[in-house]
C-alpha positions in Angstrom: 94.3 79.7 88.3 95.6 77.5 91.1 99.0 77.2 89.3 99.3 80.9 88.7 98.3 81.6 92.3 101.0 79.1 93.5 103.7 80.9 91.5 102.5 84.2 93.0 102.8 82.6 96.5 106.4 81.7 95.7 107.1 85.3 94.7 105.5 86.7 97.8 107.5 84.3 100.1 110.7 85.2 98.4 109.9 88.9 98.7 109.2 88.5 102.4 112.5 86.8 103.0 114.4 89.5 101.0 112.7 92.3 102.9 113.1 90.7 106.3 116.8 90.4 105.7 117.3 93.9 104.3 117.5 97.4 105.8 113.7 97.5 105.4 113.3 94.8 108.1 112.3 97.3 110.9 109.6 98.8 108.6 108.4 95.3 107.7 108.0 94.4 111.3 106.4 97.7 112.2 103.9 97.4 109.4 102.4 94.1 110.5 102.4 95.2 114.2 100.4 98.3 113.3 97.2 98.4 115.4 94.0 98.5 113.3 90.6 99.2 115.0 87.0 99.0 114.0 84.4 100.7 116.2 80.6 101.0 116.2 79.5 103.2 119.0 80.7 101.7 122.2 81.6 98.4 120.6 85.1 98.1 119.1 87.6 95.5 117.9 91.3 96.2 117.8 94.1 93.9 116.5 97.5 94.2 115.0 97.4 94.1 111.2 99.1 90.7 111.2 96.1 89.2 113.2 93.6 90.9 110.9 95.2 89.0 108.1 95.6 85.7 110.0 92.2 85.8 111.6 90.1 87.9 109.2 91.3 87.4 105.7 92.1 83.8 106.3 88.5 83.3 107.2 87.7 84.1 103.6 90.2 81.5 102.5 88.4 78.9 104.8 85.1 80.0 103.4 86.4 79.0 99.9 87.8 75.8 101.3 84.3 75.0 102.8 82.5 75.7 99.6 84.9 73.4 97.7 84.5 70.7 100.3 80.7 70.9 100.1 80.6 70.8 96.3 83.1 68.0 96.0 81.4 65.7 98.5 77.8 66.4 97.2 78.3 66.6 93.5 81.9 66.4 92.5 84.6 63.8 92.2 84.4 62.7 95.8 80.6 62.1 95.8 81.4 58.5 94.8 82.8 56.4 97.6 84.8 54.3 95.1 86.5 57.4 93.7 87.1 58.9 97.2 88.8 55.9 98.8 92.3 56.3 97.4 92.8 60.1 98.1 91.1 59.7 101.5 93.5 56.9 102.6 96.5 58.8 101.1 95.5 61.9 103.0 95.2 60.1 106.3 98.6 58.5 105.9 100.0 61.9 104.8 98.8 63.5 108.1 99.7 60.7 110.6 103.3 60.1 109.5 104.4 63.7 109.6 102.9 64.1 113.1 104.8 61.0 114.2 108.1 62.3 112.8 107.6 65.6 114.6 106.7 63.8 117.9 109.9 61.7 117.5 112.0 64.8 117.9 109.9 66.7 120.4 108.1 64.1 122.6 110.1 65.1 125.7 109.1 68.8 125.5 105.3 69.5 126.2 105.6 73.1 124.9 107.2 72.0 121.6 104.6 69.3 121.2 102.0 72.0 120.6 103.4 72.1 117.0 102.7 68.5 116.2 100.1 69.5 113.5 102.3 72.0 111.7 103.7 69.5 109.1 100.5 67.6 108.5 99.0 70.1 105.9 99.6 70.5 102.2 99.6 73.9 100.3 97.8 72.8 97.2 98.2 76.1 95.4 102.0 76.0 95.9 102.1 72.3 94.9 100.2 73.0 91.7 102.5 75.9 91.0 105.4 73.6 91.0 103.5 71.1 88.9 102.7 73.7 86.3 106.4 74.1 85.7 106.3 70.7 84.0 103.7 71.8 81.5 101.2 69.5 79.8 103.4 66.4 80.3 101.7 65.9 83.7 98.9 63.3 83.4 95.5 64.8 84.2 94.7 61.8 86.4 97.8 62.6 88.5 96.8 66.2 89.0 93.2 65.0 89.9 94.6 62.7 92.5 96.7 65.5 94.0 93.6 67.8 94.1 91.4 65.1 95.7 94.1 64.3 98.3 94.3 68.0 99.1 90.5 68.2 99.7 90.7 65.6 102.4 93.9 67.3 103.7 92.0 70.6 104.1 89.2 68.8 105.9 91.7 67.2 108.3 93.3 70.6 108.9 90.0 72.1 109.8 89.2 69.4 112.2 92.7 69.6 113.9 92.3 73.4 114.3 88.9 73.1 115.8 89.9 70.3 118.3 93.4 71.1 119.3 93.9 74.9 118.8 91.0 76.3 120.8 91.7 78.7 123.7 89.6 79.0 126.8 85.9 79.3 125.8 83.4 82.1 126.4 79.9 80.7 126.9 78.0 83.9 126.0 79.9 84.1 122.7 79.4 80.4 122.0 75.6 80.9 122.6 75.6 83.9 120.2 77.4 81.8 117.6 74.9 78.9 118.0 72.0 81.4 117.5 73.6 82.7 114.3 74.2 79.1 113.0 70.5 78.4 113.7 69.6 81.5 111.7 71.8 80.3 108.8 70.1 76.9 108.9 66.7 78.7 108.8 67.8 80.7 105.7 68.9 77.5 104.0 65.6 75.7 104.7 63.5 78.7 103.7 65.1 78.6 100.2 67.0 81.9 100.5 69.6 82.1 97.7 70.8 85.7 98.0 74.5 85.6 99.0 74.2 88.9 100.8 71.9 87.4 103.5 74.4 84.7 104.3 77.4 87.0 104.2 75.9 89.4 106.7 75.1 86.6 109.1 78.6 85.2 108.4 80.3 88.4 109.5 78.3 88.4 112.7 79.3 84.7 113.2 82.9 85.5 112.6 82.9 88.1 115.4 81.0 85.7 117.8 83.5 82.9 117.1 86.4 85.2 117.5 85.2 86.2 120.9 84.3 82.6 121.9 87.9 81.3 122.0 87.4 79.0 119.0 89.6 80.2 116.1 87.7 82.7 114.0 88.6 81.2 110.6 86.4 78.2 111.4 83.4 80.6 111.0 84.2 80.5 107.2 83.8 76.8 107.0 80.6 76.8 109.0 79.1 79.5 106.8 80.0 77.5 103.7 78.0 74.5 104.9 74.7 76.5 104.8 75.1 78.4 101.5 72.8 76.5 99.1 74.5 74.4 96.5 71.2 73.7 94.7 67.9 75.3 95.3 64.5 73.9 94.3 63.2 75.6 91.1 66.6 77.4 90.5 69.0 76.6 87.7 71.8 78.6 89.4 74.0 77.5 92.3 74.6 80.2 95.0 77.5 78.3 96.4 79.2 77.7 93.1 78.7 81.3 92.0 80.2 82.6 95.2 83.1 80.1 95.0 84.0 81.3 91.5 83.8 84.9 92.5 85.9 84.4 95.6 88.6 82.3 94.0 90.6 85.0 92.2 90.5 87.2 95.3 91.9 84.4 97.5 94.4 83.1 95.0 95.8 86.5 94.0 95.1 88.5 97.1 94.5 86.8 100.4 97.1 84.0 100.2 100.0 86.1 98.7 99.3 88.7 101.4 99.3 86.0 104.1 102.6 84.6 102.7 104.2 88.0 102.6 103.1 88.7 106.2 104.2 85.4 107.7 107.2 84.1 105.6 109.6 86.9 106.5 112.2 85.1 108.7 115.2 87.2 109.7 118.3 85.0 109.3 120.6 87.2 111.3 121.9 85.2 114.3 120.7 81.9 112.9 123.1 79.0 112.6 123.0 75.4 111.4 122.6 74.5 115.1 119.3 76.4 115.2 117.9 74.4 112.3 118.8 71.2 114.1 116.7 72.1 117.2 113.7 69.9 117.8 110.9 72.2 116.5 112.4 73.2 113.1 113.9 69.8 112.5 110.7 68.0 113.4 108.7 70.3 111.1 111.2 70.1 108.2 111.6 66.3 108.3 107.9 65.9 109.0 107.1 67.7 105.7 109.9 66.1 103.7 110.1 62.6 105.0 106.8 62.1 106.8 104.6 63.3 104.0 106.2 61.1 101.3 106.4 58.0 103.5 102.8 58.5 104.7 101.3 59.1 101.3 103.2 56.4 99.4 102.8 53.7 102.0 99.1 54.4 102.3 98.6 54.2 98.5 100.7 51.1 98.2 98.8 49.4 101.0 95.4 50.4 99.6 96.3 49.0 96.2 97.7 45.7 97.6 94.6 45.2 99.8 92.4 46.0 96.7 90.7 48.8 98.7 91.4 51.1 95.7 92.9 51.2 92.2 95.4 53.6 90.7 94.2 56.1 88.1 94.8 55.2 84.5 98.3 56.1 83.1 99.7 57.0 86.5 103.0 55.3 87.3 104.6 54.6 90.7 107.5 56.9 90.0 105.0 59.7 89.2 103.1 58.9 92.5 106.4 59.2 94.4 107.0 62.7 92.8 103.4 63.7 93.8 104.0 62.5 97.3 107.0 64.7 97.6 105.0 67.7 96.5 102.5 67.1 99.3 105.4 68.0 101.6 104.9 71.7 100.5 103.1 72.8 103.7 103.8 76.5 103.4 100.4 78.4 103.8 98.6 75.9 106.0 101.7 75.0 107.9 102.5 78.7 108.6 98.9 79.2 109.7 99.0 76.3 112.1 102.4 77.5 113.4 100.9 80.9 114.2 98.3 79.1 116.4 100.7 76.7 118.0 103.5 79.2 118.6 102.4 82.8 118.8 105.2 85.2 117.7 105.9 86.3 121.2 106.7 82.7 122.3 107.9 80.8 119.3 110.2 83.2 117.6 111.0 82.2 114.0 112.2 78.6 114.4 108.8 77.2 113.5 108.6 79.3 110.3 112.2 78.3 109.5 111.3 74.6 109.6 108.2 75.2 107.4 110.3 77.1 104.8 113.1 74.5 104.8 110.8 71.5 104.6 108.6 73.1 101.9 111.6 74.2 99.8 113.3 70.8 99.9 110.0 69.0 99.2 109.2 71.2 96.2 112.7 70.9 94.6 112.8 67.2 95.1 109.2 66.7 93.9 110.0 68.7 90.7 113.2 66.8 90.1 111.6 63.4 90.5 108.5 64.2 88.4 110.7 65.7 85.6 112.7 62.5 85.5 109.6 60.2 85.8 107.8 62.1 83.0 110.8 61.9 80.7 111.0 58.1 81.2 107.4 57.1 81.1 107.9 54.2 78.7 110.6 52.7 80.9 108.5 52.8 84.0 106.6 49.5 84.6 102.8 49.8 84.7 101.4 49.7 88.2 99.4 46.7 89.3 95.6 47.3 89.0 92.6 45.5 90.4 90.3 43.6 88.2 87.4 45.7 89.5 85.9 47.9 86.8 86.9 51.6 86.9 85.6 54.8 85.4 87.3 56.3 82.3 90.3 58.4 83.1 89.9 62.0 83.9 92.0 63.0 80.9 89.3 61.7 78.6 87.6 65.0 79.2 88.3 68.1 77.4 90.8 70.1 79.4 89.5 73.5 78.3 87.1 75.7 80.2 85.1 78.7 79.1 85.8 80.6 82.2 88.2 80.5 85.1 87.5 77.8 87.6 88.7 76.5 90.9 91.4 73.9 91.1 89.0 71.2 92.4 86.4 72.1 89.7 88.6 70.5 87.1 87.7 67.1 88.7 84.2 67.2 87.4 84.2 69.4 84.3 82.5 66.9 82.1 79.6 64.6 82.7 79.9 60.9 83.3 79.8 59.0 79.9 76.6 57.2 79.1 76.4 53.8 77.4 76.9 53.8 73.6 73.7 54.5 71.7 71.9 55.7 74.8 69.9 58.9 74.2 68.3 59.1 77.6 68.6 62.4 79.5 70.6 62.3 82.7 68.6 61.7 85.8 67.8 64.7 87.9 67.0 64.8 91.6 64.4 67.2 92.9 64.6 68.6 96.4 62.2 70.4 98.5 64.9 72.5 100.1 68.4 73.7 99.3 71.3 71.5 99.9 
């Protein structure tokens, strides 16, 4: 589903560029500036359609991100420190290096430095869409590493947005948000598993956070932390069920709509000189150069210091191709750009940098991986630690009975037991939901 969603993202971005540079451009701009209001008695909320998409629908995307983060860290592939070390280190390097590249070109302009976080994120759906073009030649372990890296990347993006892109704060709204968070905690501890109870409080939390000055999309992540993953005496998972239901709506609705609304850059009047200005150049090179340097150097250093080991059957040339794909920032980079440079101030230079950097990274990553996967026998095996490792991810059956999220593929099958063992897996009982 992630791969199909990534291909749809590409189509939405291309369509936005075509429309923005056609006679339909005025209608395109007027559509997303159309005021949309919701009113209950004397209380009302009015925003342009573009902000309803960026602040409202993207909160649903961040809810899905939060649910995936919670599942992966509590029960999934990243619940083991040993398995999480390599993607965590790679993600940190892949965030620091692009920020430094951007700062190199913009350090003397305080206003431009607001965009330092634009090239640090990876659009996993877009990256998997490119990866899907290579078919089943891609090692499952390589895809799993990219997914794990993206989980930490999303976590880093959430932290950056919360810390660095918060406007002036409203204490009454923050107190209202804190009260609603306490209510969510009480629901969780009381063992409530009905999604509707959490969703209703989540909507109220979104409004409170929106009015507080903290970016409203973070309400989605906070809500996800309190939706039970496992409840005592229940065989079903509220969080997993909600995640599976949300995923197709986000992959085929929210993200393509966001891409269509934000990727339309009118090229009339632009020149090569515009692309060489500090903001677009810093973003484009941060995504293309910063990402690959940060990810590859971090992985190499972690392996040399024996802090982590490479997945089975994954070669260095394939890792380089994967590191190029992490430079596809697109959705998350466009989102951060909308926070750093509002349309009234930043024009389209920031979006131009995102599109250029993502395009070059995607094309280069595809080319390198295509070459690496066609020459797998000639590529020397990577150095591995003598420490024991788990069986590779591709030992599991790669078929699923129902659509699943991208990160769900990391833990489709149970960990193998010792030969001849007929003991049932250990279960852990809890007195309250997790």
